[in-house]
DRENPADREN-927306 format. One record per residue: x, y, z of N, C-alpha, C, O, CB in turn; residue in one letter. Coordinates in steps of 0.1 Angstrom, whole numbers, plus 5000, padded with zeros to 4 digits. Glycine has a CB too. Layout:
BEGIN
XYZXYZXYZXYZXYZa...
END
This chain:
BEGIN
406905102976407805112964407105212954406005192951408104982958m407905302949407405402939407105322926407705222923408405512937q406205392917405905322904407005302895407105202889404805412897n408005402895409105392886410005282891410705212883409905522885d410105262904410905152910410305012906411004922903411105162925q409005012907408304882904408504852889408804742885406704902906i408404962880408604942866410004892863410204802855408305062858g411004952870412404912867412604772872413304692865413305002875n412004732883412204592888411604492878412204392875411604572902r410404532873409704442864410404432851410504322845408204482862e411004542846411704542834413004452835413304382826412104682830s413604462847414804382849414504232850415204152844415504422862r413404202857413004062858412604002845412803882842411904042868l411904082836411504042823412804012814412803912807410704142816n413804102816415104082809415803952813416303882805416004202810a415703932827416303802832415603682827416203582823416203802847v414203682826413503572821413803542807413903432803411903602822k414003652799414403632785415703562783415903472775414403772777a416703602792418003542791418003392796418803312792419003622799l417003362805416903222810416203132800416203012801416203222823m415603182789415003102779416003032771417103082769414003182770s415702912766416602832758416902892745416002932738416102692756p418202912741418602962728420002922726421002982731418403122728d420202822718421502752716422502852710423602862714421402632708e422102922699423003012692423403122701424603162700422303062679s422503182709422903292718423903242728424903312731421603352725r423603122734424503072745425903042739426903042747423902962751d426003002727427302972721428103092720429303092723427202912707e427503212717428203332717428703372731429803432732427303442710v427803352741428203382754429403302759430203352766427003362764l429403172755430503092758431803152752432903142758430302942753e431703202740432903262733433403382741434603392743432603302719t432503462746432903582754433603532767434603592771431703662757f433003432773433603382786435103332783436003362791432803272791v435303262773436603212769437603332766438703332770436603112758h437003432759437803542755438303622768439403672769437103632746l437403632778437703702790438903642797439803702802436503712799a438803502798439803432805441203442798442203462805439403292807g441103432785442403432777443003572778444203582779442103392762d442203682776442803812776443403852790444403932790441703912772l442703802800443103852814444003752821444503772832441903872822l444303632814445203532820444603472833445403442842446503592823g443303462834442703402846442003262841441303262831441603492852i442203162849441803032844440303012844439702942835442402922853s439603072853438103062854437403182850437803292852437703022868g436203172843435403282839434003242837433703122834436003342826s433103332839431603292838430803412836431203532839431203212850f429603392831428503492830427403442839426903332837428003522815i427003532848425903492857424703582855424803692851426303502872s423503522856422203592856421603582869421503482876421303532844i421103702875420603702888419203762889419003872884421603782897i418303692895417003742898416803782913417803792919415803642893d415603792918415403832932415803722942416103752953414003862934d415903592937416203482946417403402943418003352952415003392946n417803392931418903302927419803362917419603462910418303182921n421003292916422003322906422103202897422103082902423403352913q422203222884422303112875423503142866423703252861421003102866y424403042865425603052857425203012842424902902839426702952862i425203112834424703092820425803042811425502962801424203232815k427003082813428103032805429403032814429503122822428403122792a430202932812431402922821432602852815432402762806431002852834a433802882820435002802817435702782830436002872837435902882806r436002652833436702622845436102672858436702722867438202662844n434702662858434002712869432802612870431902622862433502862868f432802532881431802422881430402462887429402392884432402312889a430302572894429002612900428002632889428302702879429202732909l426802582891425702602881424702702886424002772878425102472877k424402702899423302782904423602802919424202712926422002712902q423102912925423202932939422103022943421403082934424602982944s421903042956420903142961421603282958422803292957420603132976t420703382957421203522955422103562967423103632965420103612953r421703522979422403562991423803502991424703572996421603503003q424003382986425303322986426203372975427403352975425203172986d425603442965426303482953427303602956426903702962425403522942s428603582952429503702953429003812943429303922945430903652950l428403762932428003862922426903962926426804072921427503782910c426203922937425204022941425804142947425204252947424303952952r427104132952427804252956428104352945428204472947429004212964h428204292933428504372921427204452918427204572915428904292909v426104372917424804432913424304532924423804642921423704322911i424404492937423904582947424904692951424504792957423704502960d426104682946427104782948427304882937426304942932428404722951g428604912933428905012923429004952909429505022900430105082927e428604832907428704772894430104702891430304652879428504872884g431004702900432204632898432804582912432504652922433304722891e433504472912434104422924435304342921435304252913433104342932l436404372928437704302926438204252940438304342949438804382919v438404122942438904072954440203992950440103882945437803972961i441304052953442603982948442903862956443503762951443704082949t442403852969442603732977441503732988441503812997444003742985d440503642986439303642994439703603008439003643018438403532989t440803533011441103493024441603613032441703603045442203383024l442103713025442603833032441503943033441804053038443803883025l440303913028439204013029438203963039437603863037438504023014d438004043050437104003061435703983056434903903063437204103072s435304043045433904033041433603893035432503843035433604133030r434703823030434503703022435303583027435203473022434803723008f436203603037437103493041436403373046436803263045438103543052s435203393052434403283058433303243048432403153052433803313071a433203293036432103263027432203113023433303063021432303353014h431003053022431002913019431602873005432102763004429602863019p431602962996432202942983433702962983434402932973431503022972f434203022994435603042996436202923003437202873000435903173003v435502893014435902783022435702643016436402543019435202783036q434702633008434302513001434202532986434502642981433002453006g433702432979433502442964432702562960431702592967432802312958e433202642950434302612941435602672945436502692937433902672927p435802702958437002742964437502872957438602882952438102632963h436702982957437103102951438103182959437903222971435803192949i439303192953440403272960440503412954440903502961441703192959r440303412941440303542934439003562927438403472921441503552924f438503692927437203722920437303862915437703952922436003702930y436903882902436704012896435404002888435303922879437904062888a434504092890433204092883432704232880432904322888432104022891g432104252868431404372865430004352860429704242856432304452853v429204452862427704432859427504432844428204492836427004552865a426404362840425904352827424604432827423604382832425704212821l424604552821423404632821422904652806423704682798423604772827a421604622804421104632790420804782786421104872794419804552789n420204792774420004932769419005012777419005132777419504922755h418204942785417205012794417805052808417205112816416004932796e419105002810419705032822419504932833419904952844419305162827g418804822829418504712839419704622840420204572830417304632835s420204602852421404512855420804372856420004342865422204552867v421204282847420704152847421704042852421303932855420204112833v422904082853423903982857425304032857425504152858423903852848g426303942856427703992857428603912847428203792843428203972871t429703972843430803902837431903892847432403992852431203972823l432403772849433403752860434603662856434403582847432703692872c435703692862436803602861437203552875437103632885438103662854v437603432877437803382891438903272890439203212880436503322897t439503242902440503142902440603082917440103142926441903192898d441302972918441502912931442802962937443202922948441502762930v443503052930444703122935444503272934443703322926445903072926q445203342944445103492943445703552931446703492926445603552956p445303672927445903732915445903882918445103942925445103702902h446903952912446904092911446004132899445904062890448404152910d445304242901444404282890444404432889443704502897442904232893f445204482880445404632879444304702871443404632866446804662872n444304832872443204912865443004872850441904882845443405052867p444104842843444004812829443204682827442304682818445404802823l443504582835442704462834441204482837440404422831443304352843k441004562847439604592851438904662839437704642836439504682863l439604752832439104822821438804732809437804742802440104932816s439704632807439404532797438204452800437304422792440604432796i438004412813436804332817435504412815434504362811436904292832l435604542818434404632815434104642801433004642797434704772821k435204652792434904662778434304532773433404542764436304682770s434704422778434104292774432704282778431804232771434904172780l432404342790431004342795430104422786429004392784431004392810a430704542781429904622772429604552759428504562753430704752769n430604472754430404392742429304282744428504262736431704322738l429304222756428304122759426904182759426004132753428604062773v426804302766425404362767425004412753423804412750425404482777t425904462745425604512731425104392723424104402716426804572724s425804282724425304162717423904112722423004082714426304042719f423704112735422404072740421304172736420204122733422404062756l421604302736420604392731420204372716419104372712421104542733d421304342708421104312694420304182692419404182684422404312686a420604082700419903962700418403982703417503922697420503852710w418204062714416804082718416004162707414804132706416804162731s416604252700415804342691415804282677414804292670416404472691h416904232672417004192658416004082655415304082645418404142655a415903982664415103862661413703872667412903792664415803742666g413503972676412203972684411404102683410504122691412503942698f411704182674411004312672410504322657411204292648411904432676a409304362656408704392643409404512636409504612643407204402643d409804502624410604602617409804732615410304842615411104552604m408404712613407604832610407104902622407205022624406404792601i406404822631405804882643406704892655406404962665404604802647t407804812655408804812666408204742678408804742689409204952669h407004672676406504592687407204462688407804422678404904572685l407104392700407604252700406904172690405704182689407504192714p407604092683407004022671406503882675406503842687408004012660n406103802665405603672667406603572674406203492683405103602654r407903592670408903502677409003542691409303452700410203522670q408903662695409003712709407703652716407803612728409003862710r406603652710405403592716405603442719405303402730404203612706l406203372709406503232711407403212723407203122732407103172699i408503302724409403292735408803322748409103252758410603382732r407903422748407303462761406303352766406203332778406603592760d405603292757404703182761405603062766405202992775403903132749i406803042760407702942764408102972779408302882787408902932755q408403092782408803132795407703102805408003072817409103282795q406403122801405303092811405302942815404902912826404003122804l405902862807406002722811406902702823406702612832406502632799t407902792824408802792835408302872847408502832859410202842831l407702982845407403072855406003052861405703082872407503212851t405003002852403602992857403102852853402002852846402803102851n403702742857403302612853401902582859401602612870404202502857p401002532850399702492855398702602856397502582859399802432869g399102722852398202842853397602862839398202842829398902972857q396302902839395602922826395803062821395703162828394102892828s396003072808396203202801395303212789394703112784397703222797f395103332784394303362773395103432762395703542765393003442777r395203382750395803452739394703512730393803432725396703352731l394803642728393803712720394503772708395503842709393103822728i394003732696394603782683393603892678392403862677394803672673v394104002674393304122669393504152655394704162651393604242678i392504152647392604192633392004322630390804352634391904082624d392704412624392204552621392104582606391204662602393104652627c392804512598392804542583393204412576394204352579393704662579i392404372566392804242559393904272549394004382544391504182552d394704182547395904192539395604232525396304322519396704072539i394604172518394304212504394004362504394404432494393104142499p393304422514393004562514394304642516394404752510392004592525r395204592524396404662526397204662513397904762510397304592537a397204552506397904552493397304652483398004712476397904402487y396004662483395304752474395704902478395904982469393804742474e395804922491396205052496397705082491398005192487396105062511l398504982492399905002488400005032473400805112469400704872492a399204962465399204992451398705132448399105202439398304892443r397805182456397205322454398005432459398305532452395805322460t398505422472399205532478400705502481401405592485398505562491v401105382478402505342481402705272494401805272502403405472481g403905212496404105142509404305222521404005182532405305042506t404905342519405205432531404005462539404005452551406005552526a402905512532401705542540401105422547400505432557400605602531p401205302540400705182546401405142559400905102569400705062536v402805162558403605132570403205232581403205202593405105142566e403005352577402605452587401205412593401005432605402405592580k400305362585399005312590399205202600398605202610398205262578l400105112597400405002607400905052620400605002630401304892600l401805152619402405202631401305282639401205272651403505302628r400405352632399305412639398405312646397905342657398505502628q398105202639397205102645397905052657397205032667397004992635m399205022657399904972669399805072680399505032692401404942666a400005202677399905302688398505322693398305332705400405442682a397505312684396105332688395705212697395005232708395205332676l396005092694395604972702396304982715395704952725396004842694i397605012715398305022728397705122737397605102749399805052725s397305232731396705342739395405302745395105322756396605472731h394505242736393205202740393205092751392505092761392405152728r394104992749394204882759394804922772394504862782394904762752l395705022771396305072784396904962792396604942803395305152792d397804882785398404762791399304802803399904912803399204682781l399404712813400304732824401704712820402004672809399904632835n402704752829404104742825404604602822405504582814404904792837a403904502828404404362825403604302814403704172812404204282838d402704372807401904322796402504382783403104492782400404362798e402304302772402804342759401804332748400904252749404104252755k401904422739401104412726402104362716403104422714400504542722l401804242709402604182700402204212686401004222683402704032702y403104222676402804222662402704082657403704012655403904312654a401504032656401303892653401503862638402103762635399803842657f401103952630401203942615400904082610400404162618400303832609a401204112597400804252592399404282594398504212589401204262577p399104382602397704422604397004342615395904372618396904412592g397804252622397204172633398104192645399304192644397104032628r397504192657398204212669397704102679396704032677398004352675f398404082690398103982700398404032714399304112716398803852697a397603972723397804002738397703872745396803792742396804102743v398603852755398503732764398203782778398903862783399803642763v397203722784396803762797396403632805396003532799395703862798q396503642818395903542827394403532824393803632820396103562842e393803412825392403402823391503492831390503542826391903252825v392003522843391303612852391603762849391203852856391503582866k392403792838392803922835391704012830390503972830393903922825g392004132826391004232822390304202809389104242808391604372821r391004132800390404132786390003992782390503892786391404182777f388903992774388503872766388503922751388604042749387103812771t388303832742388103872728387003972726387204072719387903752719a385903952733384704042732385004172738384704272732383503972738a385604182750385904312756386904392748386904512749386304292770s387904322742388804392733388104472722388504582719389904302728v387104402716386404462705385704592710385704692703385404362699v385104582722384404692728385404812730385004932728383804662741d386604782735387604882738388104952725388405072725388704832746v388204872714388804922702387704972691388105002680389604812696l386504972695385505012685385605152681386105242688384104982690k385205182668385205312662386605372661386805492664384305412670e387605282658388905332656389105372641388405312633390005232660m389905472638390205512625391605562624392205612634389205612619n392205552612393605592610393705692599392905682589394505472608a394605782599394805882589396005842580397105832585395006022595d395705832567396805802558397505922552398505922545396305712546l396906042555397406162550396606192537395906112532398906162547g396806312532396206362519394706342520394006302510396706282507e394106372532392706362534392106222533390906212529391906462525n392906122534392405982534392405922548393405912554393405892525i391205892552391005832566390305702564389405682556390105932575s390805602572390305472571389605422584390305432595391405372567i388405382583387705322595388205182597388205102587386205322594d388705142609389205012611388204922617387604952628390505022621l387904812611386904712616387704602623388504542618386004652604e387304592636388104502645387404372646386204362649388304562658v388204262644387704122647388704062657389904102656387604042634f388303982666389203912675388903762676387803722674389103982689t389903692679389803542682390603512694391703572696390203462670g390203412702391003382714391003232716390103162712390403452726e392003192724392003052729392603062743393403142746392902962720t392102972751392602952765393502832766393202732760391402942775v394702852772395702742773396402742786396402842793396702762761f397002622789397902612800399302592794399502492787397502492809i400302682797401602662791402202522794402202472805402502772797p402702472783403302332784402402222781402802112779403902312797g401002252781400102142778400002102764399501992760398702172784d400302202755400302172741401402252734401902352740398902212735m401802212722402802292715402402432713401302462711403102222701p403402522713403102662712402502702699401602782698404402752715i403002642688402402662675400902632674400202692667403202592664n400502532682399102492683398302592690397202622686399002352689e398902652700398202762707398002882698396902932697399102812720i399002922690398803022680397802992670397003072665400203062674l397902862665397002822655395502832659394602872652397302682650r395302792672393902792677393402932677392202962674393802732691q394203032682393703172683393503222669392503292667394803252690a394403192659394203232646393003172639392203232632395403202637a392703042643391502972637390203042642389303062635391502832642s390203082655389003152661388803282654387703322651389203172676a390003352651389903482644389303462630388403542626391203552644l389803362623389303342609387803302609387103342600390103232602h387403232620386003192621385203322623384103332617385803092633e385703412631384903532634384803612621383703672618385703612645a385903622613385903702601384903632591384103702584387303712595i385003502590384203432580382703442583381903442574384603292580g382403442596381003452600380503592602379403622606380803372613e381503692600381203832603380703852617379703932619380103882593n381303792626381103812641382303872647383403842643380803672648v382103972655383204052660384203982668385404012668382704172668s383803882676384703802685384303662685383103622685384703862699a385303572686385003432686386103362695387303402695385003372672m385603262703386503182711386803052703385903002697386003152725s388002992705388302872698387402762703387202742715389702832699f386902682694386102562698386402452688386502472676384602592698h386602332694387002212685386002192674386402162663387102092694e384702212676383702182666383902272654383802232643382302192672s384102402657384402502646385602462639385702472626384502642652y386602432646387902392640387802272631388302272620389002372651d387102172636386902052628386102082615386502032604386201942636t385102162617384302192605385102272595385002242583383002272609r385802362600386602452590387702362583387902382571387302562598r388302272590389302182584388602102573389202082562389902092595t387402042576386701972566386302052554386402012543385501902572e385902182557385502272546386702302537386602302525384902402551d387802322544389102362536389502242528389802262516390202392546f389402122533389802002525388901982513389301942503389801882534l387602012516386601992505386902102494386902062482385202012510m387202222497387502322487388802292480389002322468387602462494m389802232487391002182481390702072470391302072459392002132491n389801982474389401872465388701932453388801882442388501772472d387802042455387102102445388002172435387802162422386102202450l389102232440390002292431390702192422391002212410391102372439a391002072428391701962421390701912410391101882399392101852430t389401892414388501842405388301932393388201892381387101822412a388302062395388102162384389402162375389302172363387902302389l390502152381391802152374391902022365392302032353393002152383k391501912370391601782362390301762354390201662346391801672372k389301842356388001822349387401682351387101612342388201852334d387301652364386701522367385901532379386101612388387801412369e384801442380384001442392382801532391381701492397384801472404g382901642385381701742384381001712371381501692360382301882384l379601712372378801692360377501762362377101802373378601542357y376701772351375401832352374301722351374401632343375201932340l373301742360372101662359371001742354370701852359371701602373a370301702343369301782336367901742341367601622341369401772321y367201842344365801822349364901902339365002022339365601862364q363901832332363101902323362101992330361701972341362301802314p361702102323360702192328359502172319359602202307361202352328k358402132325357202092317356102192319355802232330356701952321v355402232308354302322309353102232314352702142307354002382295c352502272325351402192331350102202322349302112322351102242345l350002312314348802322306348902232294347902162290348602472302k350002232287350102162274350802022276350601942267350902242264s351602012287352301882289353601882281354301772281351401772285g353901992274355101992266356402032274356202112284355002082254r357501982271358802022277359202152271359402172259359901912275t359302252280359602392275361102432279361502542275358602482281v361702362286363102392290363802282298363202182302363102522298g365002312302365802222310366402302321366902412319366802152301l366402242333367202302344368402212346368302092348366302302357e369602272345370802202347371302222362371502332366371902252337a371502112369371902112383373302042384373501932379370902042392l374202112390375502062391375601952402374901962413376602172394i376301852400376601742409378101722410378901752401375801612405r378501662421379901632423380001492429379601462440380601732433w380701402421380901262425382301262432383301242426380901162413n382301292445383501312453384101172455383401072458383201382467h385401152454386001022455385900952469385800832470387501032452p385701032479385600982493384201002498383700922506386601042502d383501112495382301152501381101112493379901122497382201302503r381301062481380201012472379501122465380101232463379300932480g378201102462377401202455377101322464376601312474376101142449e377501442459377301562466376401662459376601682447378601632470l375401712465374501812460375101952461376001972469373101812467f374702042453375302182453375302242466376302312469374502272443p374302222475374302282488375402242497375702312507373002252495s376102132493377202082501378502162498379502162507377401932499a378602222487379902282483379802422477380802502477380702192474f378702452470378602582464378702702474379402802471377302592456i378002702486378102802495379602822500380002942502377302782507p380302712501381702722506382602792495383402872498382302582509l382302752482383102812471382902962470383803032465382702742458a381703012474381503152473382103232485382203352484380003172473k382603162495383203232507384503292503385403222497383303142519k384803422506386103482502387203422511388403442507386003622504p386903352522387903302531388603172525389603132530387403282544t387903112515388503002508389103042495389103152492387402892507f389502942487390102972474389203042466388003022466390602842468y389603142458388803212449388503132437389003152426389403352445p387703022439387502922428386402972419385303012423387102792434i386702972406385703002396385202872390385902782385386303092384s383902862390383302742384383002752370382302662364382002712392l383502852363383502862349382102842342382002762333384402772343n381102902348379802892342378902772347377702772344379902882328g379602682354378802562359377802602370377002522374379802452364l378002722376377102762387375802812382374802842389377702862395l375702832369374402882364373302782366373502662363374402912349r372202822371371202732376370302672365369602572368370302802385g370202722353369302662344369802692329370502792326367902722345s369402602320369602612306368202612299367402522303370602512301l368002692290366702692283366902652269367802682262366002832284h365802582263365902542249365302662241365302652229365002412246s
END
């Protein structure tokens, strides 16, 4: 099979997988199209089918009880494998279908008309059909109406795919698409281990400062450049995606045995820089975080949180790559809670106090000064020395807490 054929097949199967994912609002619209087709054409039964290499799935239907069949038994496969349309006014009079199990038995198809549903990439993912247990005449005008309805269905599906699942700046699949694709892995690869890698190239405060200096348009250009650079460097396969995880952050999902780890991604992306124009070039410092997961074993938001937690740990420790570990996660949660408590203590002016230690001249025995040491009487943790919370307060990854002079180490008389 040629590479372009492989790519087309993979593109079609990816589109089919997306349509098989649960989405109540999308499926309600498909139900409306199905009812509209039956009403406009005066045919009692109507349905939308999705077809992969092995099976046909009925995605929306009216007066049509079949839910699923093999691809071989599907009448719709003749639409997809043929010229994109098929009309059988009376199946019992057509030698190709008169002995078909769906004609001789349930759902007793006597009349069938179907047209292909092709997305914006040209991949045929299914059909829009009308059917009945009685024969019908079906003139060219009715076939034209069915085709027009099919175009409306595919236009809606294209809009559904892009409006909610593409990043507006980089045009990469976005975080919601990442969530949906991980959801799909639960159906297609149950029990298999995967790796989610989150990539950070520019911190948001720096991006905001750039926007204040040069405007938002150059910053958006920078983000698009970053997306293009990372895609080019990683050289992902046709069935792999680079996701826009958050502004300035990207993500990749691979099998555990795949090409990349958090560390190897850093190696591939090292020494990247982007051009803002007007002789402004920015060196991009890459940090990565990863987590290994089995689809369905934990909530998807927890998978994303673990990868993001590993990334934040890497940034906080100034380490280029980090894998998620429960101990790091627990420590960071405890540190965060402590800094939250510290912010509350400062705001309410309670719990923090100074302990004074005299400074004595060994020669004369006189007190020559005082050293003021901060203490924190934490409501749950008890008496805390400065080493327990001052280093955390200085970290930029936590709240920018100002201790208003209480951090000064000594007072002199």
